MARPAGU-716595 format. One record per residue (C-alpha): x, y, z; residue number from 0; residue in three letters. Coordinates in steps of 0.25 Angstrom, whole numbers. Each point is the difference from the previous one (the first is absolute). Example, Ala and Ser with C-alpha at 12.3 -4.5 7.8 and 13.67 -1.06 7.14 Angstrom:
// MARPAGU-716595
      px      py      pz   resi   resn
      49     -18      31      0    Ala
       6      14      -2      1    Ser
***
This chain:
// MARPAGU-716595
      px      py      pz   resi   resn
     427     726    -271      0    Met
      15       3      -3      1    Lys
      -4       3     -16      2    Ile
     -11      11       3      3    Leu
      11      11       3      4    Tyr
       3      -2     -14      5    Leu
     -14      -2      -6      6    Leu
      -6      14       7      7    Phe
      11       9      -7      8    Pro
      -4      -8     -14      9    Phe
     -13       1       1     10    Phe
      -1      15       5     11    Leu
       9       5     -13     12    Leu
     -11      -9     -10     13    Leu
     -10       7       7     14    Val
       4      13      -1     15    Gln
       7      -1     -14     16    Asp
     -15      -6      -6     17    Ala
      -8      14       6     18    Ala
      11       9      -2     19    Gly
       0      -2     -14     20    Ser
     -15       0      -5     21    Val
      -2      14       9     22    Ile
      13       5      -9     23    Gly
      -7      -4     -12     24    Cys
     -12       7       5     25    Arg
       9      12       3     26    Arg
       4       0     -16     27    Arg
     -14       0      -2     28    Arg
       1     -16      -5     29    Gly
      -6     -11       0     30    Phe
       5     -14       3     31    Cys
      -5     -12      -8     32    Thr
       5     -15      -4     33    Phe
       7       0     -15     34    Gly
      -1       8     -10     35    Arg
      -9      13      -2     36    Cys
      -5       6     -14     37    Arg
       5      12      -7     38    Tyr
      -4      13       8     39    Pro
       8      -5      13     40    Thr
      17      -1       2     41    Thr
       5      -6       9     42    Pro
       5       9      12     43    Val
       6     -13      10     44    Gly
      -2     -11       7     45    Arg
     -11      -2      12     46    Cys
       4     -16       3     47    Ser
       8     -10      -7     48    Arg
      -9      -4     -11     49    Phe
     -11      14       0     50    Arg
       6      12      -7     51    Thr
      -4      16       3     52    Cys
      -7       4     -12     53    Trp
      -3      16      -3     54    Cys
      -8       7     -11     55    Leu
       9       8      -9     56    Leu
      -8      11      -1     57    Trp
      -4       0      15     58    Gly
***
């Protein structure tokens, strides 16, 4: 019970970071994927630790 006050802020930061980065990626007209994308796209940011935000070069 004593550790709950430490876990709660960590959980909130984790959830906030995951949702905010995907929304930020969509604002840049991008999309989130695992791994790499092909030629007409370029990386514009990170959605999470393992996902990258990609955007079309001519979009």
